[in-house]
N, CA, C and O atoms as a GROMACS GRO file, in nm:
protein
  584
    1UNK      N    1  -0.943  -3.046  -0.357
    1UNK     CA    2  -0.834  -2.963  -0.310
    1UNK      C    3  -0.756  -2.911  -0.431
    1UNK      O    4  -0.722  -2.989  -0.520
    2UNK      N    5  -0.728  -2.784  -0.434
    2UNK     CA    6  -0.657  -2.726  -0.548
    2UNK      C    7  -0.507  -2.747  -0.534
    2UNK      O    8  -0.453  -2.760  -0.424
    3UNK      N    9  -0.442  -2.751  -0.649
    3UNK     CA   10  -0.297  -2.770  -0.653
    3UNK      C   11  -0.229  -2.639  -0.614
    3UNK      O   12  -0.271  -2.531  -0.655
    4UNK      N   13  -0.124  -2.651  -0.533
    4UNK     CA   14  -0.049  -2.534  -0.490
    4UNK      C   15   0.053  -2.492  -0.595
    4UNK      O   16   0.107  -2.576  -0.668
    5UNK      N   17   0.079  -2.364  -0.602
    5UNK     CA   18   0.185  -2.315  -0.689
    5UNK      C   19   0.320  -2.365  -0.638
    5UNK      O   20   0.340  -2.377  -0.517
    6UNK      N   21   0.408  -2.393  -0.728
    6UNK     CA   22   0.544  -2.434  -0.695
    6UNK      C   23   0.612  -2.325  -0.612
    6UNK      O   24   0.584  -2.206  -0.629
    7UNK      N   25   0.701  -2.364  -0.521
    7UNK     CA   26   0.771  -2.269  -0.435
    7UNK      C   27   0.847  -2.165  -0.516
    7UNK      O   28   0.848  -2.047  -0.480
    8UNK      N   29   0.911  -2.207  -0.626
    8UNK     CA   30   0.986  -2.111  -0.708
    8UNK      C   31   0.893  -2.004  -0.764
    8UNK      O   32   0.930  -1.887  -0.771
    9UNK      N   33   0.774  -2.043  -0.804
    9UNK     CA   34   0.677  -1.946  -0.857
    9UNK      C   35   0.632  -1.853  -0.746
    9UNK      O   36   0.627  -1.731  -0.765
   10UNK      N   37   0.598  -1.908  -0.630
   10UNK     CA   38   0.555  -1.823  -0.518
   10UNK      C   39   0.664  -1.723  -0.481
   10UNK      O   40   0.636  -1.606  -0.459
   11UNK      N   41   0.789  -1.769  -0.474
   11UNK     CA   42   0.899  -1.679  -0.440
   11UNK      C   43   0.921  -1.574  -0.548
   11UNK      O   44   0.951  -1.459  -0.517
   12UNK      N   45   0.906  -1.613  -0.672
   12UNK     CA   46   0.920  -1.518  -0.783
   12UNK      C   47   0.814  -1.409  -0.775
   12UNK      O   48   0.842  -1.291  -0.798
   13UNK      N   49   0.691  -1.448  -0.742
   13UNK     CA   50   0.583  -1.349  -0.728
   13UNK      C   51   0.616  -1.253  -0.614
   13UNK      O   52   0.597  -1.132  -0.628
   14UNK      N   53   0.663  -1.304  -0.501
   14UNK     CA   54   0.697  -1.217  -0.388
   14UNK      C   55   0.808  -1.119  -0.426
   14UNK      O   56   0.802  -1.001  -0.390
   15UNK      N   57   0.909  -1.167  -0.498
   15UNK     CA   58   1.017  -1.079  -0.543
   15UNK      C   59   0.965  -0.974  -0.641
   15UNK      O   60   1.008  -0.859  -0.638
   16UNK      N   61   0.873  -1.015  -0.728
   16UNK     CA   62   0.813  -0.920  -0.823
   16UNK      C   63   0.733  -0.813  -0.749
   16UNK      O   64   0.737  -0.696  -0.786
   17UNK      N   65   0.660  -0.855  -0.645
   17UNK     CA   66   0.586  -0.757  -0.564
   17UNK      C   67   0.682  -0.655  -0.504
   17UNK      O   68   0.656  -0.535  -0.506
   18UNK      N   69   0.794  -0.703  -0.449
   18UNK     CA   70   0.893  -0.613  -0.389
   18UNK      C   71   0.946  -0.516  -0.494
   18UNK      O   72   0.961  -0.397  -0.467
   19UNK      N   73   0.976  -0.569  -0.612
   19UNK     CA   74   1.029  -0.486  -0.721
   19UNK      C   75   0.926  -0.379  -0.764
   19UNK      O   76   0.961  -0.263  -0.784
   20UNK      N   77   0.800  -0.420  -0.776
   20UNK     CA   78   0.697  -0.324  -0.816
   20UNK      C   79   0.681  -0.212  -0.713
   20UNK      O   80   0.664  -0.096  -0.750
   21UNK      N   81   0.686  -0.247  -0.586
   21UNK     CA   82   0.676  -0.144  -0.483
   21UNK      C   83   0.793  -0.047  -0.495
   21UNK      O   84   0.776   0.074  -0.481
   22UNK      N   85   0.911  -0.100  -0.520
   22UNK     CA   86   1.030  -0.014  -0.533
   22UNK      C   87   1.017   0.080  -0.652
   22UNK      O   88   1.044   0.200  -0.639
   23UNK      N   89   0.977   0.028  -0.767
   23UNK     CA   90   0.973   0.115  -0.886
   23UNK      C   91   0.852   0.209  -0.885
   23UNK      O   92   0.854   0.314  -0.949
   24UNK      N   93   0.747   0.170  -0.814
   24UNK     CA   94   0.628   0.255  -0.808
   24UNK      C   95   0.620   0.337  -0.679
   24UNK      O   96   0.515   0.389  -0.644
   25UNK      N   97   0.732   0.348  -0.611
   25UNK     CA   98   0.738   0.422  -0.485
   25UNK      C   99   0.678   0.563  -0.496
   25UNK      O  100   0.599   0.602  -0.409
   26UNK      N  101   0.711   0.641  -0.600
   26UNK     CA  102   0.652   0.776  -0.607
   26UNK      C  103   0.499   0.774  -0.612
   26UNK      O  104   0.434   0.859  -0.550
   27UNK      N  105   0.442   0.679  -0.683
   27UNK     CA  106   0.296   0.671  -0.692
   27UNK      C  107   0.235   0.626  -0.559
   27UNK      O  108   0.128   0.673  -0.520
   28UNK      N  109   0.304   0.536  -0.489
   28UNK     CA  110   0.256   0.495  -0.358
   28UNK      C  111   0.261   0.612  -0.261
   28UNK      O  112   0.167   0.634  -0.185
   29UNK      N  113   0.369   0.687  -0.264
   29UNK     CA  114   0.380   0.806  -0.177
   29UNK      C  115   0.272   0.908  -0.210
   29UNK      O  116   0.218   0.973  -0.121
   30UNK      N  117   0.240   0.922  -0.338
   30UNK     CA  118   0.136   1.015  -0.380
   30UNK      C  119  -0.002   0.969  -0.330
   30UNK      O  120  -0.081   1.050  -0.281
   31UNK      N  121  -0.030   0.840  -0.344
   31UNK     CA  122  -0.158   0.786  -0.294
   31UNK      C  123  -0.167   0.805  -0.144
   31UNK      O  124  -0.274   0.839  -0.092
   32UNK      N  125  -0.057   0.783  -0.075
   32UNK     CA  126  -0.058   0.799   0.070
   32UNK      C  127  -0.072   0.946   0.109
   32UNK      O  128  -0.134   0.978   0.210
   33UNK      N  129  -0.015   1.036   0.029
   33UNK     CA  130  -0.030   1.178   0.057
   33UNK      C  131  -0.178   1.217   0.051
   33UNK      O  132  -0.225   1.296   0.133
   34UNK      N  133  -0.250   1.161  -0.045
   34UNK     CA  134  -0.394   1.186  -0.054
   34UNK      C  135  -0.463   1.140   0.074
   34UNK      O  136  -0.549   1.211   0.128
   35UNK      N  137  -0.426   1.021   0.124
   35UNK     CA  138  -0.483   0.972   0.249
   35UNK      C  139  -0.446   1.063   0.366
   35UNK      O  140  -0.531   1.096   0.448
   36UNK      N  141  -0.320   1.102   0.372
   36UNK     CA  142  -0.274   1.186   0.483
   36UNK      C  143  -0.343   1.324   0.479
   36UNK      O  144  -0.379   1.378   0.584
   37UNK      N  145  -0.361   1.379   0.359
   37UNK     CA  146  -0.427   1.509   0.346
   37UNK      C  147  -0.574   1.502   0.389
   37UNK      O  148  -0.631   1.600   0.436
   38UNK      N  149  -0.634   1.385   0.372
   38UNK     CA  150  -0.775   1.367   0.410
   38UNK      C  151  -0.793   1.334   0.557
   38UNK      O  152  -0.902   1.350   0.612
   39UNK      N  153  -0.686   1.288   0.621
   39UNK     CA  154  -0.695   1.248   0.762
   39UNK      C  155  -0.704   1.372   0.850
   39UNK      O  156  -0.629   1.468   0.831
   40UNK      N  157  -0.795   1.370   0.946
   40UNK     CA  158  -0.817   1.487   1.030
   40UNK      C  159  -0.710   1.507   1.138
   40UNK      O  160  -0.705   1.613   1.201
   41UNK      N  161  -0.626   1.408   1.160
   41UNK     CA  162  -0.516   1.423   1.255
   41UNK      C  163  -0.555   1.415   1.401
   41UNK      O  164  -0.476   1.449   1.488
   42UNK      N  165  -0.675   1.372   1.429
   42UNK     CA  166  -0.724   1.367   1.567
   42UNK      C  167  -0.643   1.273   1.655
   42UNK      O  168  -0.629   1.296   1.775
   43UNK      N  169  -0.590   1.168   1.597
   43UNK     CA  170  -0.514   1.069   1.672
   43UNK      C  171  -0.373   1.063   1.615
   43UNK      O  172  -0.352   1.013   1.504
   44UNK      N  173  -0.275   1.116   1.690
   44UNK     CA  174  -0.138   1.122   1.639
   44UNK      C  175  -0.081   0.983   1.610
   44UNK      O  176  -0.010   0.964   1.512
   45UNK      N  177  -0.112   0.887   1.696
   45UNK     CA  178  -0.063   0.750   1.674
   45UNK      C  179  -0.121   0.693   1.545
   45UNK      O  180  -0.051   0.625   1.470
   46UNK      N  181  -0.248   0.719   1.520
   46UNK     CA  182  -0.311   0.673   1.397
   46UNK      C  183  -0.242   0.736   1.276
   46UNK      O  184  -0.217   0.669   1.176
   47UNK      N  185  -0.210   0.862   1.287
   47UNK     CA  186  -0.141   0.930   1.178
   47UNK      C  187  -0.006   0.867   1.149
   47UNK      O  188   0.033   0.854   1.033
   48UNK      N  189   0.066   0.828   1.254
   48UNK     CA  190   0.196   0.761   1.235
   48UNK      C  191   0.179   0.626   1.166
   48UNK      O  192   0.259   0.589   1.080
   49UNK      N  193   0.075   0.554   1.203
   49UNK     CA  194   0.051   0.424   1.141
   49UNK      C  195   0.007   0.438   0.996
   49UNK      O  196   0.040   0.355   0.911
   50UNK      N  197  -0.068   0.542   0.968
   50UNK     CA  198  -0.120   0.567   0.834
   50UNK      C  199  -0.012   0.612   0.736
   50UNK      O  200  -0.016   0.577   0.618
   51UNK      N  201   0.083   0.688   0.785
   51UNK     CA  202   0.184   0.749   0.698
   51UNK      C  203   0.278   0.645   0.638
   51UNK      O  204   0.334   0.561   0.708
   52UNK      N  205   0.294   0.655   0.507
   52UNK     CA  206   0.392   0.573   0.435
   52UNK      C  207   0.508   0.666   0.398
   52UNK      O  208   0.488   0.769   0.334
   53UNK      N  209   0.627   0.627   0.439
   53UNK     CA  210   0.746   0.704   0.405
   53UNK      C  211   0.853   0.608   0.353
   53UNK      O  212   0.827   0.489   0.335
   54UNK      N  213   0.972   0.661   0.329
   54UNK     CA  214   1.079   0.577   0.275
   54UNK      C  215   1.107   0.456   0.364
   54UNK      O  216   1.127   0.345   0.313
   55UNK      N  217   1.108   0.476   0.494
   55UNK     CA  218   1.137   0.366   0.587
   55UNK      C  219   1.030   0.257   0.580
   55UNK      O  220   1.062   0.138   0.580
   56UNK      N  221   0.903   0.296   0.572
   56UNK     CA  222   0.796   0.196   0.563
   56UNK      C  223   0.802   0.122   0.429
   56UNK      O  224   0.776   0.001   0.423
   57UNK      N  225   0.835   0.193   0.325
   57UNK     CA  226   0.847   0.127   0.194
   57UNK      C  227   0.964   0.029   0.196
   57UNK      O  228   0.952  -0.082   0.145
   58UNK      N  229   1.077   0.069   0.255
   58UNK     CA  230   1.189  -0.025   0.269
   58UNK      C  231   1.147  -0.147   0.349
   58UNK      O  232   1.187  -0.259   0.318
   59UNK      N  233   1.066  -0.126   0.453
   59UNK     CA  234   1.017  -0.237   0.534
   59UNK      C  235   0.927  -0.330   0.455
   59UNK      O  236   0.937  -0.452   0.469
   60UNK      N  237   0.839  -0.274   0.373
   60UNK     CA  238   0.752  -0.357   0.288
   60UNK      C  239   0.836  -0.443   0.193
   60UNK      O  240   0.814  -0.563   0.179
   61UNK      N  241   0.932  -0.378   0.129
   61UNK     CA  242   1.018  -0.448   0.033
   61UNK      C  243   1.098  -0.556   0.105
   61UNK      O  244   1.108  -0.669   0.058
   62UNK      N  245   1.154  -0.520   0.218
   62UNK     CA  246   1.235  -0.616   0.296
   62UNK      C  247   1.152  -0.736   0.342
   62UNK      O  248   1.200  -0.849   0.337
   63UNK      N  249   1.029  -0.711   0.386
   63UNK     CA  250   0.948  -0.823   0.433
   63UNK      C  251   0.915  -0.920   0.319
   63UNK      O  252   0.914  -1.041   0.339
   64UNK      N  253   0.890  -0.867   0.199
   64UNK     CA  254   0.862  -0.953   0.084
   64UNK      C  255   0.987  -1.031   0.042
   64UNK      O  256   0.979  -1.149   0.009
   65UNK      N  257   1.101  -0.964   0.043
   65UNK     CA  258   1.226  -1.031   0.006
   65UNK      C  259   1.261  -1.139   0.108
   65UNK      O  260   1.308  -1.247   0.071
   66UNK      N  261   1.239  -1.110   0.235
   66UNK     CA  262   1.266  -1.210   0.340
   66UNK      C  263   1.174  -1.330   0.324
   66UNK      O  264   1.218  -1.445   0.335
   67UNK      N  265   1.046  -1.303   0.299
   67UNK     CA  266   0.952  -1.414   0.275
   67UNK      C  267   0.998  -1.502   0.159
   67UNK      O  268   0.990  -1.624   0.166
   68UNK      N  269   1.045  -1.438   0.053
   68UNK     CA  270   1.090  -1.512  -0.065
   68UNK      C  271   1.212  -1.597  -0.036
   68UNK      O  272   1.236  -1.697  -0.104
   69UNK      N  273   1.290  -1.560   0.064
   69UNK     CA  274   1.411  -1.635   0.096
   69UNK      C  275   1.386  -1.746   0.199
   69UNK      O  276   1.474  -1.829   0.223
   70UNK      N  277   1.270  -1.746   0.259
   70UNK     CA  278   1.237  -1.847   0.360
   70UNK      C  279   1.204  -1.980   0.295
   70UNK      O  280   1.160  -1.985   0.180
   71UNK      N  281   1.227  -2.090   0.369
   71UNK     CA  282   1.190  -2.221   0.313
   71UNK      C  283   1.040  -2.234   0.297
   71UNK      O  284   0.962  -2.157   0.354
   72UNK      N  285   1.000  -2.332   0.221
   72UNK     CA  286   0.858  -2.358   0.197
   72UNK      C  287   0.790  -2.396   0.328
   72UNK      O  288   0.831  -2.491   0.394
   73UNK      N  289   0.685  -2.323   0.366
   73UNK     CA  290   0.615  -2.356   0.490
   73UNK      C  291   0.515  -2.472   0.472
   73UNK      O  292   0.455  -2.517   0.570
   74UNK      N  293   0.498  -2.520   0.350
   74UNK     CA  294   0.398  -2.622   0.322
   74UNK      C  295   0.460  -2.762   0.318
   74UNK      O  296   0.573  -2.781   0.274
   75UNK      N  297   0.384  -2.858   0.365
   75UNK     CA  298   0.425  -2.997   0.357
   75UNK      C  299   0.527  -3.042   0.459
   75UNK      O  300   0.585  -3.149   0.446
   76UNK      N  301   0.551  -2.960   0.561
   76UNK     CA  302   0.648  -2.997   0.665
   76UNK      C  303   0.579  -3.092   0.763
   76UNK      O  304   0.476  -3.060   0.821
   77UNK      N  305   0.639  -3.208   0.780
   77UNK     CA  306   0.582  -3.304   0.875
   77UNK      C  307   0.624  -3.265   1.016
   77UNK      O  308   0.743  -3.261   1.048
   78UNK      N  309   0.526  -3.236   1.099
   78UNK     CA  310   0.551  -3.195   1.237
   78UNK      C  311   0.569  -3.317   1.328
   78UNK      O  312   0.653  -3.317   1.418
   79UNK      N  313   0.490  -3.418   1.304
   79UNK     CA  314   0.505  -3.544   1.377
   79UNK      C  315   0.429  -3.653   1.305
   79UNK      O  316   0.341  -3.625   1.223
   80UNK      N  317   0.463  -3.776   1.337
   80UNK     CA  318   0.390  -3.891   1.283
   80UNK      C  319   0.406  -4.008   1.379
   80UNK      O  320   0.504  -4.018   1.453
   81UNK      N  321   0.307  -4.094   1.376
   81UNK     CA  322   0.314  -4.215   1.458
   81UNK      C  323   0.215  -4.316   1.402
   81UNK      O  324   0.127  -4.284   1.323
   82UNK      N  325   0.233  -4.437   1.445
   82UNK     CA  326   0.140  -4.543   1.408
   82UNK      C  327   0.060  -4.579   1.532
   82UNK      O  328   0.116  -4.618   1.635
   83UNK      N  329  -0.069  -4.566   1.522
   83UNK     CA  330  -0.159  -4.597   1.634
   83UNK      C  331  -0.153  -4.747   1.660
   83UNK      O  332  -0.119  -4.826   1.572
   84UNK      N  333  -0.187  -4.785   1.782
   84UNK     CA  334  -0.183  -4.928   1.817
   84UNK      C  335  -0.275  -5.013   1.728
   84UNK      O  336  -0.256  -5.134   1.717
   85UNK      N  337  -0.375  -4.948   1.666
   85UNK     CA  338  -0.463  -5.024   1.576
   85UNK      C  339  -0.408  -5.032   1.432
   85UNK      O  340  -0.472  -5.087   1.344
   86UNK      N  341  -0.288  -4.977   1.411
   86UNK     CA  342  -0.222  -4.986   1.281
   86UNK      C  343  -0.240  -4.865   1.191
   86UNK      O  344  -0.175  -4.857   1.087
   87UNK      N  345  -0.325  -4.772   1.228
   87UNK     CA  346  -0.345  -4.651   1.146
   87UNK      C  347  -0.225  -4.558   1.162
   87UNK      O  348  -0.181  -4.528   1.273
   88UNK      N  349  -0.173  -4.515   1.048
   88UNK     CA  350  -0.060  -4.421   1.049
   88UNK      C  351  -0.117  -4.279   1.054
   88UNK      O  352  -0.203  -4.242   0.974
   89UNK      N  353  -0.068  -4.202   1.148
   89UNK     CA  354  -0.114  -4.064   1.168
   89UNK      C  355   0.006  -3.972   1.151
   89UNK      O  356   0.114  -3.997   1.205
   90UNK      N  357  -0.016  -3.864   1.074
   90UNK     CA  358   0.090  -3.765   1.062
   90UNK      C  359   0.028  -3.625   1.060
   90UNK      O  360  -0.088  -3.607   1.025
   91UNK      N  361   0.108  -3.531   1.099
   91UNK     CA  362   0.066  -3.391   1.100
   91UNK      C  363   0.162  -3.315   1.009
   91UNK      O  364   0.281  -3.306   1.036
   92UNK      N  365   0.107  -3.261   0.899
   92UNK     CA  366   0.186  -3.183   0.804
   92UNK      C  367   0.125  -3.046   0.788
   92UNK      O  368   0.003  -3.029   0.797
   93UNK      N  369   0.210  -2.948   0.766
   93UNK     CA  370   0.160  -2.813   0.742
   93UNK      C  371   0.092  -2.807   0.606
   93UNK      O  372   0.136  -2.870   0.510
   94UNK      N  373  -0.016  -2.730   0.601
   94UNK     CA  374  -0.095  -2.715   0.479
   94UNK      C  375  -0.172  -2.583   0.488
   94UNK      O  376  -0.197  -2.533   0.597
   95UNK      N  377  -0.208  -2.527   0.373
   95UNK     CA  378  -0.294  -2.408   0.377
   95UNK      C  379  -0.427  -2.443   0.442
   95UNK      O  380  -0.474  -2.556   0.431
   96UNK      N  381  -0.485  -2.347   0.509
   96UNK     CA  382  -0.615  -2.376   0.571
   96UNK      C  383  -0.728  -2.303   0.503
   96UNK      O  384  -0.841  -2.311   0.551
   97UNK      N  385  -0.703  -2.232   0.393
   97UNK     CA  386  -0.814  -2.176   0.317
   97UNK      C  387  -0.806  -2.026   0.302
   97UNK      O  388  -0.708  -1.973   0.250
   98UNK      N  389  -0.909  -1.961   0.347
   98UNK     CA  390  -0.919  -1.816   0.331
   98UNK      C  391  -0.904  -1.748   0.466
   98UNK      O  392  -0.964  -1.788   0.566
   99UNK      N  393  -0.823  -1.644   0.466
   99UNK     CA  394  -0.797  -1.565   0.586
   99UNK      C  395  -0.867  -1.431   0.569
   99UNK      O  396  -0.862  -1.371   0.461
  100UNK      N  397  -0.931  -1.383   0.673
  100UNK     CA  398  -0.990  -1.249   0.673
  100UNK      C  399  -0.921  -1.169   0.781
  100UNK      O  400  -0.914  -1.211   0.896
  101UNK      N  401  -0.869  -1.053   0.744
  101UNK     CA  402  -0.806  -0.964   0.841
  101UNK      C  403  -0.872  -0.828   0.828
  101UNK      O  404  -0.876  -0.768   0.720
  102UNK      N  405  -0.924  -0.780   0.939
  102UNK     CA  406  -0.977  -0.644   0.947
  102UNK      C  407  -0.879  -0.568   1.036
  102UNK      O  408  -0.853  -0.607   1.149
  103UNK      N  409  -0.826  -0.460   0.983
  103UNK     CA  410  -0.721  -0.389   1.055
  103UNK      C  411  -0.735  -0.240   1.032
  103UNK      O  412  -0.804  -0.195   0.941
  104UNK      N  413  -0.669  -0.165   1.118
  104UNK     CA  414  -0.678  -0.020   1.105
  104UNK      C  415  -0.590   0.028   0.990
  104UNK      O  416  -0.537  -0.053   0.913
  105UNK      N  417  -0.575   0.153   0.980
  105UNK     CA  418  -0.511   0.216   0.864
  105UNK      C  419  -0.360   0.201   0.866
  105UNK      O  420  -0.288   0.291   0.909
  106UNK      N  421  -0.314   0.087   0.819
  106UNK     CA  422  -0.171   0.059   0.811
  106UNK      C  423  -0.141  -0.006   0.677
  106UNK      O  424  -0.150  -0.128   0.664
  107UNK      N  425  -0.106   0.072   0.577
  107UNK     CA  426  -0.080   0.016   0.444
  107UNK      C  427   0.029  -0.090   0.443
  107UNK      O  428   0.026  -0.181   0.360
  108UNK      N  429   0.126  -0.082   0.535
  108UNK     CA  430   0.231  -0.183   0.539
  108UNK      C  431   0.175  -0.320   0.576
  108UNK      O  432   0.229  -0.422   0.533
  109UNK      N  433   0.068  -0.324   0.655
  109UNK     CA  434   0.005  -0.451   0.690
  109UNK      C  435  -0.057  -0.515   0.565
  109UNK      O  436  -0.059  -0.638   0.553
  110UNK      N  437  -0.106  -0.434   0.475
  110UNK     CA  438  -0.164  -0.486   0.351
  110UNK      C  439  -0.062  -0.573   0.278
  110UNK      O  440  -0.094  -0.683   0.234
  111UNK      N  441   0.060  -0.524   0.267
  111UNK     CA  442   0.166  -0.598   0.197
  111UNK      C  443   0.212  -0.718   0.278
  111UNK      O  444   0.225  -0.828   0.224
  112UNK      N  445   0.238  -0.698   0.405
  112UNK     CA  446   0.291  -0.807   0.488
  112UNK      C  447   0.191  -0.923   0.499
  112UNK      O  448   0.229  -1.039   0.485
  113UNK      N  449   0.065  -0.891   0.523
  113UNK     CA  450  -0.037  -0.996   0.536
  113UNK      C  451  -0.058  -1.069   0.404
  113UNK      O  452  -0.069  -1.192   0.401
  114UNK      N  453  -0.064  -0.994   0.296
  114UNK     CA  454  -0.083  -1.056   0.164
  114UNK      C  455   0.036  -1.146   0.131
  114UNK      O  456   0.017  -1.256   0.079
  115UNK      N  457   0.155  -1.101   0.160
  115UNK     CA  458   0.274  -1.181   0.132
  115UNK      C  459   0.277  -1.311   0.210
  115UNK      O  460   0.306  -1.417   0.154
  116UNK      N  461   0.248  -1.303   0.338
  116UNK     CA  462   0.248  -1.423   0.423
  116UNK      C  463   0.141  -1.522   0.376
  116UNK      O  464   0.166  -1.642   0.367
  117UNK      N  465   0.022  -1.470   0.347
  117UNK     CA  466  -0.085  -1.559   0.301
  117UNK      C  467  -0.046  -1.626   0.170
  117UNK      O  468  -0.068  -1.745   0.152
  118UNK      N  469   0.012  -1.549   0.078
  118UNK     CA  470   0.050  -1.604  -0.051
  118UNK      C  471   0.158  -1.711  -0.036
  118UNK      O  472   0.147  -1.819  -0.095
  119UNK      N  473   0.261  -1.682   0.042
  119UNK     CA  474   0.370  -1.779   0.062
  119UNK      C  475   0.316  -1.909   0.120
  119UNK      O  476   0.364  -2.017   0.084
  120UNK      N  477   0.217  -1.900   0.208
  120UNK     CA  478   0.165  -2.019   0.275
  120UNK      C  479   0.049  -2.084   0.199
  120UNK      O  480  -0.013  -2.178   0.248
  121UNK      N  481   0.020  -2.033   0.078
  121UNK     CA  482  -0.080  -2.096  -0.007
  121UNK      C  483  -0.224  -2.067   0.031
  121UNK      O  484  -0.314  -2.140  -0.009
  122UNK      N  485  -0.247  -1.961   0.108
  122UNK     CA  486  -0.381  -1.926   0.150
  122UNK      C  487  -0.436  -1.811   0.067
  122UNK      O  488  -0.361  -1.734   0.007
  123UNK      N  489  -0.566  -1.801   0.066
  123UNK     CA  490  -0.633  -1.684   0.009
  123UNK      C  491  -0.649  -1.585   0.122
  123UNK      O  492  -0.650  -1.623   0.239
  124UNK      N  493  -0.660  -1.456   0.088
  124UNK     CA  494  -0.675  -1.356   0.193
  124UNK      C  495  -0.772  -1.248   0.151
  124UNK      O  496  -0.774  -1.204   0.036
  125UNK      N  497  -0.853  -1.206   0.244
  125UNK     CA  498  -0.943  -1.092   0.229
  125UNK      C  499  -0.896  -0.988   0.330
  125UNK      O  500  -0.885  -1.017   0.449
  126UNK      N  501  -0.868  -0.869   0.282
  126UNK     CA  502  -0.816  -0.764   0.368
  126UNK      C  503  -0.915  -0.648   0.375
  126UNK      O  504  -0.970  -0.606   0.273
  127UNK      N  505  -0.937  -0.597   0.494
  127UNK     CA  506  -1.023  -0.482   0.514
  127UNK      C  507  -0.946  -0.381   0.598
  127UNK      O  508  -0.948  -0.385   0.721
  128UNK      N  509  -0.878  -0.291   0.527
  128UNK     CA  510  -0.804  -0.186   0.596
  128UNK      C  511  -0.896  -0.072   0.633
  128UNK      O  512  -1.007  -0.062   0.582
  129UNK      N  513  -0.848   0.014   0.721
  129UNK     CA  514  -0.927   0.129   0.763
  129UNK      C  515  -0.953   0.225   0.649
  129UNK      O  516  -0.875   0.235   0.554
  130UNK      N  517  -1.063   0.296   0.659
  130UNK     CA  518  -1.103   0.388   0.552
  130UNK      C  519  -1.001   0.499   0.530
  130UNK      O  520  -0.992   0.554   0.421
  131UNK      N  521  -0.924   0.532   0.633
  131UNK     CA  522  -0.825   0.639   0.620
  131UNK      C  523  -0.716   0.604   0.519
  131UNK      O  524  -0.654   0.694   0.461
  132UNK      N  525  -0.691   0.476   0.497
  132UNK     CA  526  -0.583   0.435   0.407
  132UNK      C  527  -0.635   0.384   0.273
  132UNK      O  528  -0.566   0.308   0.204
  133UNK      N  529  -0.755   0.423   0.236
  133UNK     CA  530  -0.818   0.372   0.115
  133UNK      C  531  -0.732   0.388  -0.010
  133UNK      O  532  -0.712   0.291  -0.083
  134UNK      N  533  -0.680   0.506  -0.035
  134UNK     CA  534  -0.602   0.530  -0.157
  134UNK      C  535  -0.472   0.450  -0.158
  134UNK      O  536  -0.434   0.395  -0.261
  135UNK      N  537  -0.404   0.446  -0.045
  135UNK     CA  538  -0.280   0.368  -0.036
  135UNK      C  539  -0.307   0.220  -0.061
  135UNK      O  540  -0.236   0.156  -0.138
  136UNK      N  541  -0.410   0.167   0.004
  136UNK     CA  542  -0.441   0.025  -0.010
  136UNK      C  543  -0.489  -0.009  -0.151
  136UNK      O  544  -0.451  -0.112  -0.206
  137UNK      N  545  -0.571   0.076  -0.210
  137UNK     CA  546  -0.615   0.051  -0.347
  137UNK      C  547  -0.497   0.050  -0.443
  137UNK      O  548  -0.492  -0.033  -0.534
  138UNK      N  549  -0.403   0.140  -0.424
  138UNK     CA  550  -0.284   0.142  -0.509
  138UNK      C  551  -0.206   0.012  -0.493
  138UNK      O  552  -0.162  -0.046  -0.592
  139UNK      N  553  -0.188  -0.035  -0.369
  139UNK     CA  554  -0.114  -0.159  -0.345
  139UNK      C  555  -0.185  -0.279  -0.407
  139UNK      O  556  -0.120  -0.368  -0.462
  140UNK      N  557  -0.316  -0.282  -0.398
  140UNK     CA  558  -0.392  -0.392  -0.460
  140UNK      C  559  -0.376  -0.389  -0.611
  140UNK      O  560  -0.360  -0.493  -0.674
  141UNK      N  561  -0.382  -0.270  -0.670
  141UNK     CA  562  -0.364  -0.258  -0.815
  141UNK      C  563  -0.228  -0.308  -0.859
  141UNK      O  564  -0.216  -0.364  -0.967
  142UNK      N  565  -0.126  -0.288  -0.777
  142UNK     CA  566   0.007  -0.341  -0.811
  142UNK      C  567   0.003  -0.493  -0.818
  142UNK      O  568   0.069  -0.555  -0.902
  143UNK      N  569  -0.076  -0.553  -0.729
  143UNK     CA  570  -0.083  -0.698  -0.721
  143UNK      C  571  -0.162  -0.764  -0.834
  143UNK      O  572  -0.152  -0.885  -0.852
  144UNK      N  573  -0.239  -0.687  -0.908
  144UNK     CA  574  -0.319  -0.748  -1.015
  144UNK      C  575  -0.271  -0.707  -1.154
  144UNK      O  576  -0.343  -0.723  -1.253
  145UNK      N  577  -0.152  -0.654  -1.160
  145UNK     CA  578  -0.096  -0.619  -1.291
  145UNK      C  579  -0.071  -0.745  -1.371
  145UNK      O  580  -0.032  -0.848  -1.316
  146UNK      N  581  -0.094  -0.736  -1.502
  146UNK     CA  582  -0.068  -0.855  -1.587
  146UNK      C  583   0.079  -0.886  -1.596
  146UNK      O  584   0.118  -0.982  -1.663
   0.00000   0.00000   0.00000
């Protein structure tokens, strides 16, 4: 079992992600414009989900900041008891490994899902819709900056 990052480090990373999205907002909007220009517009609801605007960026930033302010979800004892045979049993929260999410073209989900997985100590594989390729690639690149 691998060692988990300290809560302060995880929260710092989430705050850094929020900061990067804020300062790179013009580039994110540009990447999303490329996606929007390529979208055929056949489904108006899909277009609304695909579009990144100031409100969606504020939502991404807010969700990361809120996650950073939440208590540690790891190691919380949900219950414990001693079995009649003397074995002590407890249930504690822990990461469960790797999460795979396949979702339609919603760049905001990329940030929210990645943030939640990171805070909870899980790995995540994300497969967004092809319509949001440029937006999602830009967001991933923000996450791997040195």
